[in-house]
Residue, then its C-alpha position, 0 to 999 in steps of 0.5 A: x277880897x269880895x268886900x273890898x271888890x265892892x268898895x271900889x265898885x262903890x268908888x266907880x259909881x261914886x267918882x260921876x257924882x263926888x270930888x276926889x277928896x271925898x273919893x279918898x274918905x272913902x278908901x281911907x276909910x272903908x277901903x284900907x281898914x279891910x287891907x291893913x288888919x292883921x297884916x303882919x300875920x297874912x302878909x307874907x301869903x302867895x303872891x297870886x292873893x297878894x296880887x289879887x289886892x294890889x289889883x284892886x289897890x291900883x283899880x281903886x285908885x284909877x276909879x278915884x282919878x278917873x284915868x284909864x285902865x292901863x294907867x301906869x299906878x305909881x304916880x297915882x299912888x305917890x300922889x295922893x301919899x298911899x302905899x301898895x301892898x307890899x310896901x304897907x307889909x312892910x311898914x306895919x312889920x317895922x311898926x311892930x318891931x319899933x313897938x317891941x324895941x319899945x316893950x309897947x306889946x304885950x309880954x307874950x310877944x316880946x318874950x318871942x324875941x331876944x336882944x344880940x347882948x342877952x346871947x352872949x356878954x362880949x361887945x358886937x357890933x350886933x349888940x352895941x347897934x341894938x340888933x334882935x338875935x336871929x334864930x334860924x328856924x324854918x317855922x318862925x318865918x314871921x318872926x325872923x322876917x321882922x327881926x331881919x328888918x329891924x335889923x338893917x334898919x339904919x338908926x336915923x329911921x328908929x328916932x323919934x316920928x319914926x312912922x313918918x319918917x317910915x313913910x315918908x323913905x317908903x313912898x320915896x323908892x318907886x320916886x327914886x327907882x320909878x320901880x313898878x309897885x310889884x317890889x319883893x320885901x327883902x327889895x325894900x330891906x335892902x333899900x334900907x341900907x343906902x337910907x340916909 
């Protein structure tokens, strides 16, 4: 978090001398990798920790656009096609589950998940929809979150150009609802149900 804060400070100083697209490149190449590295592992950290990172994200965007500290951040995220932290976490989990479904991950990760069809032989809605089996356990929160997100995802989002479709879907949530950035992961999951 200290490194992200320093980089935001660099953007604050540079905004007077370089154009906005250069500042955006600095954000994408220096700040975003710190935020997104290992996000599927730490994305369910305590809310206070996640809020600090989100505040830095919003501060960076306000410096890039040279707006006041109290300026609403949602339009800034939408304008530059950048996802806030919770949405980034959601996207990274979805991409991981997509890779697991398509068997593009190492076998030790693949073995953590099982298809509903491997649990029983009879045909159900869950098995015919190519869903994962959700094992009930308090100790496997990350695994259950990924499985739940994948199972709730409409088939239209799982098709080709998966990441592009998912990214635009996630940006549509604050556009449609004029919601503030701090959105719970399960609120995003429930928004998937209304996706056409």
